[in-house]
C-alpha positions as CSV (number, residue, x, y, z in Angstrom):
1,X,-13.4,-16.0,11.0
2,X,-12.9,-15.7,7.0
3,X,-10.5,-12.3,8.3
4,X,-8.1,-14.7,9.4
5,X,-8.3,-17.5,6.6
6,X,-8.1,-14.8,3.9
7,X,-4.3,-13.0,5.9
8,X,-3.7,-17.0,6.6
9,X,-4.1,-17.5,2.8
10,X,-1.8,-14.3,1.8
11,X,1.0,-15.6,4.3
12,X,1.8,-17.8,2.0
13,X,3.6,-15.9,-0.3
14,X,7.6,-15.9,-0.8
15,X,7.7,-12.2,0.8
16,X,7.0,-11.1,4.3
17,X,3.0,-10.1,4.7
18,X,2.4,-6.7,6.9
19,X,-0.8,-6.3,7.7
20,X,-1.9,-2.1,7.8
21,X,-6.0,-3.7,7.7
22,X,-6.4,-6.9,9.2
23,X,-10.5,-6.2,7.2
24,X,-8.5,-5.6,3.8
25,X,-9.5,-6.3,0.7
26,X,-6.2,-5.5,-1.3
27,X,-3.4,-7.5,-1.2
28,X,-0.4,-5.3,-2.4
29,X,2.8,-6.7,-4.1
30,X,5.8,-4.1,-3.6
31,X,9.3,-3.9,-4.3
32,X,9.9,-7.2,-7.0
33,X,11.9,-5.0,-9.7
34,X,13.3,-2.4,-6.7
35,X,16.6,-1.1,-6.5
36,X,16.5,-0.9,-3.3
37,X,19.4,-2.5,-1.6
38,X,18.4,-1.9,2.2
39,X,14.8,-2.8,1.1
40,X,13.3,-6.0,1.1
41,X,10.7,-7.0,-1.1
42,X,7.0,-7.9,1.0
43,X,2.7,-7.7,0.6
44,X,0.7,-5.4,2.3
45,X,-2.9,-5.6,3.3
46,X,-4.3,-2.7,2.6
47,X,-8.1,-1.1,2.8
48,X,-8.6,-0.6,-1.0
49,X,-10.9,2.7,-0.6
50,X,-8.8,3.8,2.0
51,X,-5.8,3.9,-0.9
52,X,-9.0,5.4,-3.3
53,X,-10.2,8.6,-0.6
54,X,-6.8,9.5,-0.3
55,X,-5.1,9.5,-3.6
56,X,-6.2,10.3,-7.2
57,X,-3.8,7.8,-9.1
58,X,-4.5,5.2,-6.5
59,X,-8.4,5.8,-6.9
60,X,-7.7,5.2,-10.3
61,X,-5.4,2.2,-10.5
62,X,-7.4,-0.2,-8.2
63,X,-11.0,1.7,-9.9
64,X,-11.2,2.6,-13.1
65,X,-10.1,-0.8,-15.6
66,X,-6.7,-1.1,-15.3
67,X,-4.6,-3.3,-14.6
68,X,-4.0,-3.6,-10.8
69,X,-8.3,-3.1,-10.5
70,X,-10.0,-6.0,-8.9
71,X,-11.8,-8.2,-11.8
72,X,-15.8,-7.9,-11.2
73,X,-15.2,-11.7,-11.2
74,X,-13.6,-12.0,-8.3
75,X,-15.6,-9.2,-6.1
76,X,-16.1,-11.2,-3.6
77,X,-15.0,-14.3,-3.9
78,X,-11.0,-14.4,-4.2
79,X,-8.3,-12.0,-3.0
80,X,-7.2,-9.4,-4.9
81,X,-3.9,-8.6,-5.5
82,X,-2.0,-5.7,-7.2
83,X,1.8,-5.9,-7.7
84,X,4.3,-2.5,-7.9
85,X,7.4,-3.8,-8.6
86,X,9.8,-1.0,-8.8
87,X,8.7,0.5,-5.8
88,X,10.8,0.6,-2.3
89,X,8.7,-1.3,-0.5
90,X,9.9,0.9,3.4
91,X,9.3,4.0,1.5
92,X,5.3,2.1,0.2
93,X,4.9,1.1,3.3
94,X,5.5,4.5,5.6
95,X,3.1,6.3,2.7
96,X,0.8,3.3,3.5
97,X,1.0,3.4,6.9
98,X,-0.4,7.5,6.6
99,X,-2.8,6.2,4.4
100,X,-4.8,4.3,6.6
101,X,-4.2,6.9,9.7
102,X,-1.5,5.8,11.5
103,X,2.1,7.6,11.4
104,X,4.6,6.0,13.3
105,X,6.8,6.8,10.6
106,X,6.9,10.9,11.2
107,X,8.2,12.3,13.7
108,X,10.2,15.5,14.5
109,X,12.6,15.8,11.1
110,X,16.0,17.7,11.9
111,X,16.4,19.4,8.7
112,X,20.1,18.6,8.8
113,X,20.8,15.2,9.3
114,X,20.8,13.9,5.4
115,X,18.5,10.8,6.2
116,X,15.5,13.0,7.4
117,X,15.8,14.4,4.2
118,X,16.5,11.7,1.7
119,X,13.5,10.1,3.8
120,X,11.3,13.1,3.2
121,X,12.6,13.0,-0.6
122,X,11.9,9.1,-0.9
123,X,8.0,10.0,0.0
124,X,7.6,12.9,-2.0
125,X,8.6,10.5,-5.0
126,X,7.0,7.5,-4.0
127,X,3.2,10.0,-3.8
128,X,4.1,12.0,-6.5
């Protein structure tokens, strides 16, 4: 029941909420300052531990004392939010989905299609 209250509280924001982990402990707000004309800013409810296990960058960012790290006072009592304002929300969604074990965005890649090459390029840049 607490999960539903947390999701409801996160949903009352100025941007759509995509739930990648219904038991997630971190809300990532993405794309508020992105230069992409095709992606809409949105929030993602994610598991911070899944991100940390998948990426040394996320591990340091979320658990290494950076601005995005969980404030100690809110460890169990409030919502943890971090912002990735300049990242493209669509590309981040693909990366976060893979980190949560969901590969729905990944299918056969046709290197003769510029869209597939562009998608891979954006994903690699985002992951870097």
